[in-house]
Backbone and ligand atoms as CSV (ligand in chain L), in Angstrom:
chain,resi,resn,atom,element,x,y,z
A,1,MET,N,N,100.448,123.875,77.510
A,1,MET,CA,C,99.912,123.129,76.395
A,1,MET,C,C,98.446,122.786,76.663
A,2,GLN,N,N,97.648,122.826,75.615
A,2,GLN,CA,C,96.218,122.519,75.792
A,2,GLN,C,C,95.960,121.031,75.598
A,3,SER,N,N,94.921,120.520,76.273
A,3,SER,CA,C,94.591,119.114,76.077
A,3,SER,C,C,94.130,118.872,74.646
A,4,ARG,N,N,94.401,117.678,74.127
A,4,ARG,CA,C,93.889,117.300,72.794
A,4,ARG,C,C,92.472,116.807,72.906
A,5,ASN,N,N,92.191,116.079,73.998
A,5,ASN,CA,C,90.809,115.612,74.228
A,5,ASN,C,C,89.946,116.755,74.727
A,6,THR,N,N,88.640,116.612,74.520
A,6,THR,CA,C,87.687,117.549,75.067
A,6,THR,C,C,87.036,116.881,76.285
A,7,TYR,N,N,86.923,117.596,77.388
A,7,TYR,CA,C,86.425,117.046,78.628
A,7,TYR,C,C,85.114,117.736,79.040
A,8,SER,N,N,84.189,116.942,79.557
A,8,SER,CA,C,83.006,117.580,80.146
A,8,SER,C,C,83.304,117.891,81.605
A,9,TYR,N,N,82.475,118.692,82.238
A,9,TYR,CA,C,82.704,119.009,83.655
A,9,TYR,C,C,82.565,117.728,84.493
A,10,PRO,N,N,83.409,117.562,85.486
A,10,PRO,CA,C,83.343,116.330,86.313
A,10,PRO,C,C,82.280,116.392,87.407
A,11,ILE,N,N,81.488,117.484,87.434
A,11,ILE,CA,C,80.411,117.662,88.382
A,11,ILE,C,C,79.262,118.300,87.594
A,12,GLU,N,N,78.030,117.951,87.907
A,12,GLU,CA,C,76.852,118.641,87.317
A,12,GLU,C,C,77.031,120.135,87.519
A,13,LYS,N,N,76.880,120.898,86.427
A,13,LYS,CA,C,77.123,122.334,86.512
A,13,LYS,C,C,76.352,123.027,87.616
A,14,LYS,N,N,75.100,122.584,87.840
A,14,LYS,CA,C,74.302,123.302,88.836
A,14,LYS,C,C,74.771,123.047,90.260
A,15,LEU,N,N,75.628,122.055,90.460
A,15,LEU,CA,C,76.125,121.742,91.818
A,15,LEU,C,C,77.488,122.403,92.093
A,16,ILE,N,N,78.033,123.089,91.098
A,16,ILE,CA,C,79.322,123.751,91.268
A,16,ILE,C,C,79.118,125.115,91.932
A,17,LYS,N,N,79.824,125.352,93.058
A,17,LYS,CA,C,79.704,126.660,93.735
A,17,LYS,C,C,80.661,127.662,93.160
A,18,LYS,N,N,81.839,127.211,92.804
A,18,LYS,CA,C,82.853,128.109,92.263
A,18,LYS,C,C,83.918,127.263,91.546
A,19,ILE,N,N,84.484,127.840,90.496
A,19,ILE,CA,C,85.606,127.175,89.804
A,19,ILE,C,C,86.826,128.041,90.050
A,20,ALA,N,N,87.851,127.441,90.660
A,20,ALA,CA,C,89.061,128.201,91.018
A,20,ALA,C,C,90.287,127.558,90.366
A,21,THR,N,N,91.121,128.387,89.796
A,21,THR,CA,C,92.287,127.807,89.144
A,21,THR,C,C,93.603,128.227,89.790
A,22,THR,N,N,93.747,129.494,90.055
A,22,THR,CA,C,95.058,129.968,90.536
A,22,THR,C,C,95.134,130.177,92.043
A,23,GLU,N,N,93.977,130.169,92.722
A,23,GLU,CA,C,93.980,130.492,94.146
A,23,GLU,C,C,94.716,129.438,95.010
A,24,SER,N,N,94.652,128.182,94.605
A,24,SER,CA,C,95.181,127.117,95.477
A,24,SER,C,C,96.703,127.147,95.526
A,25,PRO,N,N,97.253,127.067,96.767
A,25,PRO,CA,C,98.715,127.004,96.920
A,25,PRO,C,C,99.295,125.698,96.365
A,26,ALA,N,N,98.429,124.720,96.092
A,26,ALA,CA,C,98.891,123.417,95.574
A,26,ALA,C,C,99.107,123.433,94.085
A,27,HIS,N,N,98.552,124.458,93.397
A,27,HIS,CA,C,98.618,124.486,91.933
A,27,HIS,C,C,99.940,125.112,91.500
A,28,ARG,N,N,101.003,124.392,91.693
A,28,ARG,CA,C,102.337,124.916,91.449
A,28,ARG,C,C,103.174,123.839,90.776
A,29,ARG,N,N,104.392,124.222,90.428
A,29,ARG,CA,C,105.340,123.287,89.885
A,29,ARG,C,C,106.361,123.041,90.994
A,30,TYR,N,N,106.611,121.814,91.314
A,30,TYR,CA,C,107.573,121.536,92.381
A,30,TYR,C,C,108.268,120.212,92.177
A,31,PHE,N,N,109.376,120.060,92.873
A,31,PHE,CA,C,110.126,118.811,92.765
A,31,PHE,C,C,109.697,117.878,93.866
A,32,SER,N,N,109.237,116.700,93.479
A,32,SER,CA,C,108.820,115.699,94.452
A,32,SER,C,C,110.033,114.976,94.981
A,33,GLU,N,N,110.314,115.200,96.272
A,33,GLU,CA,C,111.453,114.518,96.892
A,33,GLU,C,C,111.193,113.000,96.903
A,34,GLN,N,N,109.943,112.651,97.104
A,34,GLN,CA,C,109.630,111.246,97.206
A,34,GLN,C,C,109.874,110.482,95.911
A,35,HIS,N,N,109.467,111.092,94.783
A,35,HIS,CA,C,109.601,110.360,93.512
A,35,HIS,C,C,110.708,110.904,92.646
A,36,LYS,N,N,111.451,111.895,93.157
A,36,LYS,CA,C,112.572,112.475,92.403
A,36,LYS,C,C,112.113,112.863,91.006
A,37,ALA,N,N,111.068,113.631,90.967
A,37,ALA,CA,C,110.503,114.017,89.661
A,37,ALA,C,C,109.830,115.375,89.790
A,38,TRP,N,N,109.752,116.073,88.663
A,38,TRP,CA,C,109.074,117.371,88.634
A,38,TRP,C,C,107.597,117.162,88.380
A,39,TYR,N,N,106.801,117.800,89.280
A,39,TYR,CA,C,105.356,117.752,89.155
A,39,TYR,C,C,104.848,119.160,88.859
A,40,ASP,N,N,104.090,119.258,87.789
A,40,ASP,CA,C,103.535,120.551,87.397
A,40,ASP,C,C,102.009,120.500,87.542
A,41,LEU,N,N,101.495,121.285,88.485
A,41,LEU,CA,C,100.030,121.285,88.731
A,41,LEU,C,C,99.426,122.630,88.367
A,42,THR,N,N,100.132,123.395,87.560
A,42,THR,CA,C,99.720,124.782,87.362
A,42,THR,C,C,98.386,124.931,86.612
A,43,ASN,N,N,97.957,123.913,85.884
A,43,ASN,CA,C,96.692,123.991,85.167
A,43,ASN,C,C,95.565,123.215,85.851
A,44,ALA,N,N,95.774,122.830,87.109
A,44,ALA,CA,C,94.707,122.102,87.815
A,44,ALA,C,C,93.541,123.049,88.083
A,45,VAL,N,N,92.348,122.465,88.228
A,45,VAL,CA,C,91.147,123.252,88.456
A,45,VAL,C,C,90.440,122.720,89.708
A,46,ASP,N,N,90.061,123.603,90.588
A,46,ASP,CA,C,89.308,123.232,91.765
A,46,ASP,C,C,87.821,123.557,91.590
A,47,PHE,N,N,86.973,122.565,91.767
A,47,PHE,CA,C,85.525,122.774,91.709
A,47,PHE,C,C,85.029,122.764,93.148
A,48,LEU,N,N,84.661,123.940,93.665
A,48,LEU,CA,C,84.118,123.974,95.000
A,48,LEU,C,C,82.672,123.514,94.979
A,49,CYS,N,N,82.357,122.625,95.906
A,49,CYS,CA,C,81.021,122.013,95.944
A,49,CYS,C,C,80.828,121.442,97.343
A,50,ASP,N,N,79.585,121.103,97.665
A,50,ASP,CA,C,79.351,120.457,98.945
A,50,ASP,C,C,80.043,119.094,99.004
A,51,ALA,N,N,80.446,118.669,100.200
A,51,ALA,CA,C,80.936,117.308,100.354
A,51,ALA,C,C,79.774,116.367,100.025
A,52,GLY,N,N,80.089,115.282,99.335
A,52,GLY,CA,C,79.062,114.317,98.988
A,52,GLY,C,C,78.444,114.547,97.613
A,53,THR,N,N,79.056,115.437,96.825
A,53,THR,CA,C,78.552,115.709,95.470
A,53,THR,C,C,79.077,114.592,94.532
A,54,PRO,N,N,78.244,114.032,93.673
A,54,PRO,CA,C,78.723,112.999,92.750
A,54,PRO,C,C,79.797,113.546,91.797
A,55,ILE,N,N,80.861,112.777,91.677
A,55,ILE,CA,C,81.985,113.119,90.804
A,55,ILE,C,C,81.896,112.203,89.592
A,56,LEU,N,N,81.988,112.802,88.385
A,56,LEU,CA,C,81.739,112.068,87.150
A,56,LEU,C,C,82.988,112.013,86.285
A,57,ALA,N,N,83.078,110.934,85.523
A,57,ALA,CA,C,84.189,110.854,84.527
A,57,ALA,C,C,83.972,111.961,83.511
A,58,ALA,N,N,85.065,112.606,83.130
A,58,ALA,CA,C,84.970,113.746,82.226
A,58,ALA,C,C,85.162,113.380,80.766
A,59,CYS,N,N,85.539,112.111,80.536
A,59,CYS,CA,C,85.812,111.623,79.179
A,59,CYS,C,C,85.890,110.104,79.277
A,60,ASP,N,N,85.690,109.397,78.190
A,60,ASP,CA,C,85.823,107.931,78.188
A,60,ASP,C,C,87.253,107.548,78.574
A,61,GLY,N,N,87.394,106.427,79.267
A,61,GLY,CA,C,88.759,105.977,79.589
A,61,GLY,C,C,88.758,104.760,80.455
A,62,GLU,N,N,89.933,104.494,81.054
A,62,GLU,CA,C,90.088,103.338,81.942
A,62,GLU,C,C,90.710,103.788,83.256
A,63,VAL,N,N,90.145,103.293,84.328
A,63,VAL,CA,C,90.675,103.638,85.672
A,63,VAL,C,C,92.014,102.957,85.849
A,64,VAL,N,N,93.074,103.726,86.125
A,64,VAL,CA,C,94.413,103.156,86.269
A,64,VAL,C,C,94.975,103.248,87.683
A,65,ALA,N,N,94.366,104.068,88.532
A,65,ALA,CA,C,94.848,104.151,89.929
A,65,ALA,C,C,93.709,104.639,90.833
A,66,ILE,N,N,93.695,104.107,92.021
A,66,ILE,CA,C,92.717,104.496,93.032
A,66,ILE,C,C,93.397,104.516,94.392
A,67,VAL,N,N,93.075,105.506,95.187
A,67,VAL,CA,C,93.377,105.446,96.624
A,67,VAL,C,C,92.073,105.718,97.347
A,68,ASP,N,N,91.733,104.878,98.295
A,68,ASP,CA,C,90.529,105.061,99.093
A,68,ASP,C,C,90.862,104.749,100.545
A,69,GLY,N,N,90.049,105.179,101.432
A,69,GLY,CA,C,90.210,104.836,102.849
A,69,GLY,C,C,90.937,105.864,103.679
A,70,LEU,N,N,91.463,106.934,103.051
A,70,LEU,CA,C,92.133,107.980,103.849
A,70,LEU,C,C,91.089,108.885,104.461
A,71,THR,N,N,91.329,109.266,105.709
A,71,THR,CA,C,90.353,110.118,106.407
A,71,THR,C,C,90.950,111.457,106.851
A,72,LYS,N,N,92.282,111.560,106.778
A,72,LYS,CA,C,92.945,112.755,107.287
A,72,LYS,C,C,92.725,113.966,106.384
A,73,ASN,N,N,92.647,115.144,107.070
A,73,ASN,CA,C,92.563,116.398,106.340
A,73,ASN,C,C,93.648,117.321,106.855
A,74,HIS,N,N,94.277,118.063,105.937
A,74,HIS,CA,C,95.268,119.053,106.295
A,74,HIS,C,C,94.807,120.355,105.679
A,75,ASN,N,N,94.429,121.330,106.504
A,75,ASN,CA,C,93.769,122.526,105.942
A,75,ASN,C,C,94.583,123.798,106.111
A,76,LYS,N,N,95.906,123.660,106.095
A,76,LYS,CA,C,96.763,124.845,106.129
A,76,LYS,C,C,97.121,125.238,104.704
A,77,ARG,N,N,97.312,126.535,104.476
A,77,ARG,CA,C,97.664,126.982,103.121
A,77,ARG,C,C,99.043,126.498,102.698
A,78,GLU,N,N,99.983,126.493,103.666
A,78,GLU,CA,C,101.344,126.059,103.277
A,78,GLU,C,C,101.374,124.547,103.084
A,79,PRO,N,N,102.274,124.036,102.248
A,79,PRO,CA,C,102.329,122.601,101.992
A,79,PRO,C,C,102.581,121.867,103.301
A,80,PRO,N,N,101.856,120.759,103.548
A,80,PRO,CA,C,102.084,119.991,104.766
A,80,PRO,C,C,103.495,119.372,104.772
A,81,SER,N,N,104.140,119.396,105.914
A,81,SER,CA,C,105.440,118.743,106.006
A,81,SER,C,C,105.192,117.245,105.981
A,82,ARG,N,N,106.225,116.522,105.623
A,82,ARG,CA,C,106.087,115.053,105.558
A,82,ARG,C,C,105.734,114.471,106.905
A,83,ALA,N,N,106.159,115.186,107.971
A,83,ALA,CA,C,105.838,114.692,109.311
A,83,ALA,C,C,104.340,114.769,109.575
A,84,VAL,N,N,103.720,115.787,108.973
A,84,VAL,CA,C,102.283,115.981,109.201
A,84,VAL,C,C,101.460,115.106,108.277
A,85,MET,N,N,101.839,115.068,107.030
A,85,MET,CA,C,101.087,114.304,106.015
A,85,MET,C,C,102.049,113.838,104.930
A,86,PRO,N,N,102.247,112.544,104.752
A,86,PRO,CA,C,103.150,112.080,103.695
A,86,PRO,C,C,102.653,112.567,102.330
A,87,GLU,N,N,103.613,112.807,101.471
A,87,GLU,CA,C,103.281,113.368,100.143
A,87,GLU,C,C,102.179,112.559,99.423
A,88,GLU,N,N,102.232,111.258,99.594
A,88,GLU,CA,C,101.259,110.409,98.880
A,88,GLU,C,C,99.824,110.553,99.447
A,89,GLU,N,N,99.690,111.262,100.558
A,89,GLU,CA,C,98.352,111.465,101.115
A,89,GLU,C,C,97.789,112.845,100.806
A,90,GLN,N,N,98.564,113.663,100.075
A,90,GLN,CA,C,98.124,115.035,99.868
A,90,GLN,C,C,96.856,115.132,98.986
A,91,ASP,N,N,96.720,114.177,98.032
A,91,ASP,CA,C,95.522,114.183,97.202
A,91,ASP,C,C,94.325,113.563,97.924
A,92,GLY,N,N,94.526,113.039,99.117
A,92,GLY,CA,C,93.467,112.356,99.790
A,92,GLY,C,C,93.077,111.098,98.964
A,93,ASN,N,N,91.791,110.778,98.960
A,93,ASN,CA,C,91.301,109.651,98.153
A,93,ASN,C,C,91.124,110.154,96.720
A,94,TYR,N,N,91.565,109.352,95.775
A,94,TYR,CA,C,91.477,109.850,94.408
A,94,TYR,C,C,91.285,108.705,93.385
A,95,VAL,N,N,90.891,109.114,92.186
A,95,VAL,CA,C,90.756,108.220,91.037
A,95,VAL,C,C,91.537,108.830,89.890
A,96,VAL,N,N,92.348,108.015,89.220
A,96,VAL,CA,C,93.065,108.455,88.029
A,96,VAL,C,C,92.538,107.664,86.832
A,97,ILE,N,N,92.197,108.358,85.758
A,97,ILE,CA,C,91.687,107.710,84.551
A,97,ILE,C,C,92.624,108.006,83.386
A,98,LYS,N,N,92.890,106.975,82.598
A,98,LYS,CA,C,93.706,107.185,81.392
A,98,LYS,C,C,92.773,107.286,80.189
A,99,HIS,N,N,92.996,108.315,79.412
A,99,HIS,CA,C,92.153,108.587,78.213
A,99,HIS,C,C,92.993,108.424,76.955
A,100,SER,N,N,92.416,108.722,75.806
A,100,SER,CA,C,93.181,108.679,74.560
A,100,SER,C,C,94.212,109.795,74.568
A,101,ASN,N,N,95.135,109.732,73.626
A,101,ASN,CA,C,96.202,110.724,73.485
A,101,ASN,C,C,97.134,110.797,74.698
A,102,GLU,N,N,97.232,109.669,75.458
A,102,GLU,CA,C,98.129,109.615,76.617
A,102,GLU,C,C,97.783,110.651,77.681
A,103,GLU,N,N,96.559,111.131,77.656
A,103,GLU,CA,C,96.149,112.094,78.673
A,103,GLU,C,C,95.470,111.372,79.851
A,104,LEU,N,N,95.732,111.883,81.055
A,104,LEU,CA,C,95.149,111.304,82.273
A,104,LEU,C,C,94.367,112.402,83.022
A,105,THR,N,N,93.399,111.967,83.818
A,105,THR,CA,C,92.706,112.911,84.689
A,105,THR,C,C,92.814,112.365,86.116
A,106,ILE,N,N,92.947,113.299,87.074
A,106,ILE,CA,C,92.896,112.904,88.491
A,106,ILE,C,C,91.768,113.670,89.155
A,107,HIS,N,N,91.078,112.963,90.055
A,107,HIS,CA,C,89.945,113.506,90.814
A,107,HIS,C,C,90.285,113.309,92.278
A,108,SER,N,N,90.625,114.382,92.982
A,108,SER,CA,C,91.207,114.251,94.321
A,108,SER,C,C,90.299,114.736,95.438
A,109,HIS,N,N,90.672,114.317,96.662
A,109,HIS,CA,C,90.034,114.710,97.933
A,109,HIS,C,C,88.646,114.073,98.129
A,110,LEU,N,N,88.432,112.888,97.525
A,110,LEU,CA,C,87.113,112.236,97.613
A,110,LEU,C,C,86.816,111.714,99.015
A,111,GLN,N,N,85.533,111.566,99.265
A,111,GLN,CA,C,85.087,111.050,100.553
A,111,GLN,C,C,85.527,109.591,100.740
A,112,PRO,N,N,86.050,109.236,101.922
A,112,PRO,CA,C,86.470,107.860,102.099
A,112,PRO,C,C,85.316,106.875,101.900
A,113,GLY,N,N,85.617,105.770,101.231
A,113,GLY,CA,C,84.614,104.734,101.036
A,113,GLY,C,C,83.593,105.035,99.958
A,114,SER,N,N,83.763,106.163,99.212
A,114,SER,CA,C,82.718,106.545,98.266
A,114,SER,C,C,83.005,106.142,96.824
A,115,ILE,N,N,84.212,105.626,96.594
A,115,ILE,CA,C,84.610,105.336,95.209
A,115,ILE,C,C,83.914,104.078,94.694
A,116,VAL,N,N,83.241,104.189,93.546
A,116,VAL,CA,C,82.433,103.086,93.053
A,116,VAL,C,C,83.019,102.391,91.832
A,117,VAL,N,N,84.216,102.831,91.377
A,117,VAL,CA,C,84.877,102.159,90.259
A,117,VAL,C,C,86.089,101.389,90.819
A,118,LYS,N,N,86.641,100.538,89.988
A,118,LYS,CA,C,87.809,99.749,90.392
A,118,LYS,C,C,88.950,99.999,89.407
A,119,LYS,N,N,90.168,99.671,89.850
A,119,LYS,CA,C,91.279,99.761,88.919
A,119,LYS,C,C,90.975,98.821,87.762
A,120,GLY,N,N,91.115,99.303,86.529
A,120,GLY,CA,C,90.804,98.486,85.363
A,120,GLY,C,C,89.393,98.712,84.827
A,121,SER,N,N,88.529,99.391,85.609
A,121,SER,CA,C,87.192,99.668,85.110
A,121,SER,C,C,87.260,100.565,83.878
A,122,LYS,N,N,86.438,100.209,82.873
A,122,LYS,CA,C,86.278,101.113,81.698
A,122,LYS,C,C,85.127,102.044,82.023
A,123,VAL,N,N,85.352,103.324,81.827
A,123,VAL,CA,C,84.298,104.285,82.146
A,123,VAL,C,C,83.939,105.121,80.911
A,124,LYS,N,N,82.722,105.565,80.891
A,124,LYS,CA,C,82.228,106.454,79.847
A,124,LYS,C,C,82.031,107.846,80.462
A,125,THR,N,N,82.066,108.862,79.600
A,125,THR,CA,C,81.821,110.222,80.049
A,125,THR,C,C,80.572,110.280,80.909
A,126,ARG,N,N,80.660,110.921,82.048
A,126,ARG,CA,C,79.561,111.137,82.991
A,126,ARG,C,C,79.235,109.930,83.870
A,127,ASP,N,N,79.970,108.837,83.752
A,127,ASP,CA,C,79.795,107.742,84.727
A,127,ASP,C,C,80.215,108.248,86.091
A,128,LYS,N,N,79.534,107.806,87.138
A,128,LYS,CA,C,79.878,108.215,88.514
A,128,LYS,C,C,81.139,107.490,88.990
A,129,LEU,N,N,82.020,108.277,89.601
A,129,LEU,CA,C,83.261,107.715,90.151
A,129,LEU,C,C,83.216,107.582,91.671
A,130,GLY,N,N,82.581,108.553,92.313
A,130,GLY,CA,C,82.556,108.598,93.775
A,130,GLY,C,C,81.948,109.911,94.223
A,131,LEU,N,N,82.249,110.318,95.465
A,131,LEU,CA,C,81.668,111.542,96.019
A,131,LEU,C,C,82.754,112.494,96.444
A,132,SER,N,N,82.517,113.767,96.262
A,132,SER,CA,C,83.479,114.800,96.683
A,132,SER,C,C,83.646,114.787,98.199
A,133,GLY,N,N,84.804,115.242,98.638
A,133,GLY,CA,C,85.080,115.294,100.071
A,133,GLY,C,C,86.131,116.305,100.400
A,134,ASN,N,N,86.851,116.066,101.466
A,134,ASN,CA,C,87.808,117.048,101.957
A,134,ASN,C,C,89.047,116.341,102.518
A,135,THR,N,N,89.412,115.199,101.923
A,135,THR,CA,C,90.558,114.451,102.412
A,135,THR,C,C,91.853,114.957,101.800
A,136,GLY,N,N,92.962,114.804,102.555
A,136,GLY,CA,C,94.259,115.235,102.049
A,136,GLY,C,C,94.505,116.706,102.318
A,137,TRP,N,N,95.326,117.309,101.455
A,137,TRP,CA,C,95.643,118.730,101.595
A,137,TRP,C,C,94.534,119.538,100.911
A,138,SER,N,N,93.541,119.927,101.705
A,138,SER,CA,C,92.354,120.565,101.165
A,138,SER,C,C,91.784,121.535,102.195
A,139,LEU,N,N,91.593,122.773,101.784
A,139,LEU,CA,C,91.158,123.805,102.728
A,139,LEU,C,C,89.642,123.696,102.988
A,140,VAL,N,N,88.886,123.404,101.935
A,140,VAL,CA,C,87.435,123.248,102.034
A,140,VAL,C,C,87.012,122.102,101.115
A,141,PRO,N,N,85.820,121.540,101.330
A,141,PRO,CA,C,85.374,120.462,100.423
A,141,PRO,C,C,85.407,120.935,98.971
A,142,HIS,N,N,86.092,120.195,98.152
A,142,HIS,CA,C,86.156,120.552,96.724
A,142,HIS,C,C,86.685,119.341,95.952
A,143,LEU,N,N,86.544,119.438,94.649
A,143,LEU,CA,C,87.181,118.443,93.765
A,143,LEU,C,C,88.381,119.100,93.130
A,144,HIS,N,N,89.533,118.508,93.331
A,144,HIS,CA,C,90.747,118.937,92.583
A,144,HIS,C,C,90.752,118.078,91.328
A,145,PHE,N,N,90.692,118.734,90.180
A,145,PHE,CA,C,90.618,118.038,88.888
A,145,PHE,C,C,91.743,118.520,88.009
A,146,MET,N,N,92.414,117.561,87.395
A,146,MET,CA,C,93.565,117.948,86.580
A,146,MET,C,C,93.676,116.988,85.408
A,147,VAL,N,N,93.993,117.543,84.223
A,147,VAL,CA,C,94.368,116.731,83.091
A,147,VAL,C,C,95.897,116.824,82.999
A,148,PHE,N,N,96.551,115.675,82.901
A,148,PHE,CA,C,97.996,115.706,82.874
A,148,PHE,C,C,98.578,114.649,81.953
A,149,LYS,N,N,99.861,114.788,81.722
A,149,LYS,CA,C,100.559,113.916,80.819
A,149,LYS,C,C,101.961,113.652,81.390
A,150,PHE,N,N,102.411,112.426,81.346
A,150,PHE,CA,C,103.789,112.150,81.762
A,150,PHE,C,C,104.715,112.676,80.662
A,151,THR,N,N,105.804,113.275,81.081
A,151,THR,CA,C,106.659,113.992,80.121
A,151,THR,C,C,107.937,113.256,79.817
A,152,LYS,N,N,108.247,112.196,80.588
A,152,LYS,CA,C,109.496,111.461,80.337
A,152,LYS,C,C,109.199,109.965,80.389
A,153,LYS,N,N,109.896,109.212,79.577
A,153,LYS,CA,C,109.754,107.754,79.686
A,153,LYS,C,C,110.519,107.277,80.929
A,154,GLN,N,N,110.048,106.296,81.615
A,154,GLN,CA,C,110.713,105.690,82.769
A,154,GLN,C,C,110.874,106.692,83.930
A,155,ALA,N,N,110.042,107.705,83.959
A,155,ALA,CA,C,110.089,108.653,85.090
A,155,ALA,C,C,108.691,109.124,85.356
A,156,ARG,N,N,108.498,109.745,86.541
A,156,ARG,CA,C,107.161,110.112,86.920
A,156,ARG,C,C,106.848,111.592,86.699
A,157,ASP,N,N,107.791,112.297,86.074
A,157,ASP,CA,C,107.559,113.718,85.813
A,157,ASP,C,C,106.270,113.886,85.020
A,158,PHE,N,N,105.463,114.868,85.412
A,158,PHE,CA,C,104.263,115.137,84.611
A,158,PHE,C,C,103.992,116.613,84.502
A,159,GLU,N,N,103.222,116.974,83.513
A,159,GLU,CA,C,102.790,118.363,83.407
A,159,GLU,C,C,101.274,118.393,83.254
A,160,SER,N,N,100.672,119.412,83.884
A,160,SER,CA,C,99.236,119.587,83.748
A,160,SER,C,C,98.948,120.289,82.416
A,161,LEU,N,N,97.792,119.978,81.841
A,161,LEU,CA,C,97.391,120.595,80.573
A,161,LEU,C,C,96.246,121.565,80.794
A,162,GLU,N,N,96.247,122.578,79.983
A,162,GLU,CA,C,95.114,123.516,79.980
A,162,GLU,C,C,93.906,122.746,79.427
A,163,ILE,N,N,92.813,122.720,80.164
A,163,ILE,CA,C,91.739,121.786,79.801
A,163,ILE,C,C,90.772,122.392,78.782
A,164,LYS,N,N,90.569,121.635,77.693
A,164,LYS,CA,C,89.556,122.022,76.718
A,164,LYS,C,C,88.238,121.397,77.185
A,165,PHE,N,N,87.324,122.262,77.707
A,165,PHE,CA,C,86.028,121.747,78.174
A,165,PHE,C,C,84.996,121.826,77.056
A,166,SER,N,N,84.062,120.896,77.093
A,166,SER,CA,C,82.998,120.897,76.054
A,166,SER,C,C,81.937,121.915,76.453
L,1,ZN,ZN,ZN,93.419,121.789,93.448
C-alpha cells in the first residue's frame, strides 16, 4: 500500500550517498516474539550517509516515541540473537513521529545524545530531529527510514507503506 501523505527526504539530498531499499536483511516481514505481533518492514528505505548527518522530519507531525543513549552496534548481516542484542535495541536510537492519516515515520540508528526533539514535540517538515549514526543492528552508518501504519486495534502489528516522496 502506498502512503497517503507525501514525504520529503529526511536528509538533504546532497548529503545522501545511496538510497537502498531491498539490500538490507532487516527489511523483511517477521513475527516479533517480544511483542507477539507481525512486523512488516518490507518498504523501509535506508539512506546511506556519513555519521553525524542532520536528520530531518519528513512531514508535519508530533513526536510520539524516542529512544536515546544506546551505544551498541551489531554489524552482522543475520539478525542478532536476543543474547547479543535485545529486539528493542535493534533500531538503536530512534525518533517516531505521528502524522495525519494514522501514518507514522521512524528514523533509526541515530547517534547517541544527538536527538534534539522530545516526546510530544510538534514538528514541521524539515525540522531537525538529530544526527545519523550506526547504533543498533546496522552494518554501516545510515538512516533507516520507514513510513508505517498499525494494522490492528489493541495490537502492535504494523505494515510499512510504499513512500510517496515529494
Ligand atoms: Zn533499514
